[in-house]
VEXLORO-889067 format. One line per field, with one value per atom (N, C-alpha, C): residue in one letter; atom name; x, y, z. Coordinates in steps of 0.05 Angstrom, whole numbers. Example, Ala and Ser with C-alpha at 12.3 -4.5 7.8 and 13.67 -1.06 7.14 Angstrom:
BEGIN
residu: (a/a/a/s/s/s) .
atome: (N/CA/C/N/CA/C) .
u: (264/246/264/257/273/258) .
v: (-114/-90/-66/-45/-21/1) .
w: (156/156/156/142/143/157) .
***
This chain:
BEGIN
residu: (m/m/m/s/s/s/f/f/f/n/n/n/a/a/a/a/a/a/v/v/v/k/k/k/s/s/s/a/a/a/f/f/f/t/t/t/q/q/q/y/y/y/i/i/i/g/g/g/f/f/f/r/r/r/g/g/g/r/r/r/a/a/a/r/r/r/r/r/r/s/s/s/e/e/e/f/f/f/w/w/w/w/w/w/f/f/f/a/a/a/l/l/l/f/f/f/g/g/g/a/a/a/l/l/l/v/v/v/n/n/n/v/v/v/v/v/v/a/a/a/a/a/a/i/i/i/l/l/l/d/d/d/g/g/g/v/v/v/l/l/l/g/g/g/l/l/l/n/n/n/f/f/f/g/g/g/e/e/e/d/d/d/s/s/s/s/s/s/i/i/i/g/g/g/l/l/l/i/i/i/r/r/r/l/l/l/i/i/i/a/a/a/y/y/y/l/l/l/v/v/v/l/l/l/l/l/l/l/l/l/p/p/p/a/a/a/l/l/l/a/a/a/l/l/l/t/t/t/v/v/v/r/r/r/r/r/r/l/l/l/h/h/h/d/d/d/t/t/t/g/g/g/r/r/r/t/t/t/g/g/g/w/w/w/w/w/w/l/l/l/l/l/l/i/i/i/g/g/g/l/l/l/v/v/v/p/p/p/l/l/l/v/v/v/g/g/g/g/g/g/i/i/i/v/v/v/l/l/l/f/f/f/v/v/v/f/f/f/y/y/y/v/v/v/s/s/s/d/d/d/g/g/g/t/t/t/y/y/y/g/g/g/p/p/p/n/n/n/r/r/r/f/f/f/g/g/g/a/a/a/s/s/s/p/p/p/k/k/k/g/g/g) .
atome: (N/CA/C/N/CA/C/N/CA/C/N/CA/C/N/CA/C/N/CA/C/N/CA/C/N/CA/C/N/CA/C/N/CA/C/N/CA/C/N/CA/C/N/CA/C/N/CA/C/N/CA/C/N/CA/C/N/CA/C/N/CA/C/N/CA/C/N/CA/C/N/CA/C/N/CA/C/N/CA/C/N/CA/C/N/CA/C/N/CA/C/N/CA/C/N/CA/C/N/CA/C/N/CA/C/N/CA/C/N/CA/C/N/CA/C/N/CA/C/N/CA/C/N/CA/C/N/CA/C/N/CA/C/N/CA/C/N/CA/C/N/CA/C/N/CA/C/N/CA/C/N/CA/C/N/CA/C/N/CA/C/N/CA/C/N/CA/C/N/CA/C/N/CA/C/N/CA/C/N/CA/C/N/CA/C/N/CA/C/N/CA/C/N/CA/C/N/CA/C/N/CA/C/N/CA/C/N/CA/C/N/CA/C/N/CA/C/N/CA/C/N/CA/C/N/CA/C/N/CA/C/N/CA/C/N/CA/C/N/CA/C/N/CA/C/N/CA/C/N/CA/C/N/CA/C/N/CA/C/N/CA/C/N/CA/C/N/CA/C/N/CA/C/N/CA/C/N/CA/C/N/CA/C/N/CA/C/N/CA/C/N/CA/C/N/CA/C/N/CA/C/N/CA/C/N/CA/C/N/CA/C/N/CA/C/N/CA/C/N/CA/C/N/CA/C/N/CA/C/N/CA/C/N/CA/C/N/CA/C/N/CA/C/N/CA/C/N/CA/C/N/CA/C/N/CA/C/N/CA/C/N/CA/C/N/CA/C/N/CA/C/N/CA/C/N/CA/C/N/CA/C/N/CA/C/N/CA/C/N/CA/C/N/CA/C/N/CA/C/N/CA/C/N/CA/C/N/CA/C/N/CA/C/N/CA/C/N/CA/C/N/CA/C/N/CA/C/N/CA/C/N/CA/C) .
u: (14/4/20/16/22/22/35/36/7/0/-29/-57/-50/-80/-74/-50/-55/-74/-70/-79/-100/-108/-147/-152/-152/-160/-158/-141/-151/-168/-172/-196/-217/-216/-247/-256/-241/-254/-247/-246/-242/-257/-272/-299/-292/-281/-287/-276/-281/-257/-259/-276/-282/-260/-244/-234/-202/-184/-158/-150/-126/-110/-69/-63/-39/-12/3/36/38/39/47/23/0/-23/-12/-10/-4/20/35/66/67/56/46/34/13/-5/17/31/42/58/66/93/79/47/39/34/23/17/43/71/95/97/84/102/77/53/44/34/47/55/81/109/129/113/100/79/68/55/35/56/71/87/109/123/139/107/82/67/60/67/49/72/106/124/123/120/127/97/76/50/49/66/62/33/29/5/-1/31/30/20/12/-3/21/25/51/73/102/123/135/130/147/125/105/87/103/96/106/78/59/33/18/11/-7/-35/-42/-74/-69/-60/-54/-46/-29/-23/-42/-61/-78/-100/-107/-129/-106/-88/-87/-91/-73/-84/-109/-125/-158/-174/-164/-171/-150/-131/-122/-121/-139/-143/-167/-178/-201/-195/-184/-166/-154/-127/-109/-114/-139/-150/-160/-172/-188/-169/-135/-131/-100/-102/-86/-96/-136/-143/-151/-150/-159/-126/-103/-71/-77/-86/-84/-99/-127/-141/-124/-109/-93/-76/-69/-47/-63/-92/-106/-122/-109/-114/-134/-152/-176/-165/-181/-170/-159/-178/-163/-145/-125/-98/-89/-95/-85/-81/-107/-102/-77/-54/-32/-12/-13/-2/1/-15/-20/9/15/36/64/75/102/120/124/156/147/136/139/106/92/64/77/86/97/112/132/144/129/110/88/74/67/56/67/90/105/113/120/120/97/77/46/49/52/53/73/95/110/109/98/92/74/74/66/28/8/-14/-12/-37/-43/-43/-36/-49/-73/-82/-114/-132/-157/-174/-171/-178/-178/-204/-213/-241/-252/-224/-236/-233/-240/-236/-223/-218/-204/-173/-154/-134/-130/-113/-117/-98/-74/-59/-78/-100/-100/-103) .
v: (-29/-8/22/47/66/83/109/133/138/148/164/142/125/107/100/97/96/106/142/162/162/159/162/129/108/95/93/110/116/138/153/173/171/145/144/121/103/89/94/125/136/130/110/97/67/48/39/13/2/-11/-46/-50/-79/-81/-112/-114/-122/-109/-118/-90/-90/-75/-69/-74/-92/-65/-81/-56/-37/-41/-16/8/4/14/33/18/24/47/38/49/74/71/96/122/112/132/140/124/133/158/154/173/201/191/219/240/212/232/238/236/243/273/279/298/310/302/332/342/323/338/353/357/374/404/393/413/440/425/437/457/435/444/472/467/498/524/506/526/543/532/539/563/546/566/597/586/610/636/626/639/646/636/646/640/604/593/578/580/558/557/550/547/563/581/589/587/607/601/575/558/534/510/515/497/491/459/456/440/451/448/473/480/500/499/513/507/492/495/483/454/449/420/404/422/406/393/418/409/384/392/357/344/341/319/300/313/315/312/310/303/282/268/244/224/230/209/188/195/175/155/169/153/136/138/126/102/114/95/69/74/57/39/53/42/26/26/2/-5/-4/-36/-58/-36/-50/-74/-61/-70/-93/-91/-109/-137/-128/-153/-167/-155/-172/-192/-183/-204/-215/-228/-243/-233/-204/-197/-175/-187/-151/-134/-110/-77/-78/-91/-94/-92/-104/-105/-79/-55/-30/-16/-27/-29/-33/-59/-60/-38/-21/4/22/7/26/11/-6/-16/3/22/27/12/20/8/-20/-36/-61/-65/-49/-43/-36/-15/-2/-17/-30/-52/-72/-88/-106/-104/-75/-69/-56/-51/-49/-74/-93/-123/-131/-130/-127/-123/-90/-70/-90/-94/-97/-129/-140/-162/-178/-197/-206/-213/-212/-212/-246/-257/-283/-282/-308/-324/-328/-315/-323/-314/-315/-300/-315/-298/-298/-296/-287/-286/-256/-236/-209/-201/-227/-219/-228/-221/-233/-219/-237/-211/-200/-167/-151/-141/-175/-171/-188/-194/-211/-244) .
w: (-1/-4/-3/-18/-12/6/14/26/25/-9/-3/-2/-12/-7/32/44/64/85/68/87/79/54/44/60/66/74/109/113/149/148/127/135/128/98/97/109/127/150/180/184/216/229/226/252/240/225/222/238/257/281/268/243/241/226/213/199/194/183/181/170/184/169/164/148/138/153/153/170/150/120/101/108/115/125/147/168/194/191/180/190/172/141/132/142/151/170/191/204/230/219/198/183/184/177/161/188/208/239/246/239/255/234/213/197/201/195/209/236/256/282/282/262/258/248/231/211/235/250/270/291/301/316/306/278/272/270/262/258/281/300/333/334/329/338/329/289/284/289/292/300/332/343/370/385/374/382/414/419/441/465/486/507/524/526/541/536/555/539/549/569/573/556/548/526/500/505/475/456/468/448/451/421/409/401/385/385/361/332/317/320/332/338/354/384/394/362/349/319/317/304/286/306/332/348/342/357/350/330/308/274/269/281/283/297/321/336/326/322/316/297/274/250/263/286/287/302/324/344/324/303/285/274/257/253/272/290/310/316/320/330/308/279/250/256/258/257/281/308/321/305/302/288/258/255/225/247/268/276/291/291/314/336/340/374/369/392/394/400/405/397/439/446/485/493/465/469/482/465/473/493/516/539/554/543/559/547/529/521/560/577/594/620/610/627/625/633/636/624/600/584/567/590/586/556/569/555/522/513/494/473/482/472/460/476/476/446/444/430/404/408/382/369/382/366/356/363/356/328/327/306/280/286/261/262/281/268/238/221/193/214/196/198/198/202/208/179/165/143/136/110/109/128/117/135/164/182/216/215/246/254/260/243/238/207/199/164/152/127/106/102/93/102/76/84/70/41/43/33/5/8/-17/-24) .
***
């Protein structure tokens, strides 16, 4: 899946918590989110829209976070579905250090071959 296709897919399925998502879709959207974050931070700094002198977040960055929150959450759940896990596994991220590592391993793991209980393989 290409960068443009991944971003388009994430926004067209922004409330689609069913189905599966490939690794490429997940990581291209993660890159898109990081780029939006950098651009928003630069704009906040240039326009002086930060919420205080010591604040690292500003108005544009806050809006970007809110716009990307639901598509990123839905895509993450679909990525976990591709590995055969439920979206509830996201809660393991609340465990300091270990939770993030476990989720990262899930995100980089190849999806289950063929259909699983969450649907057909997105690889075709």
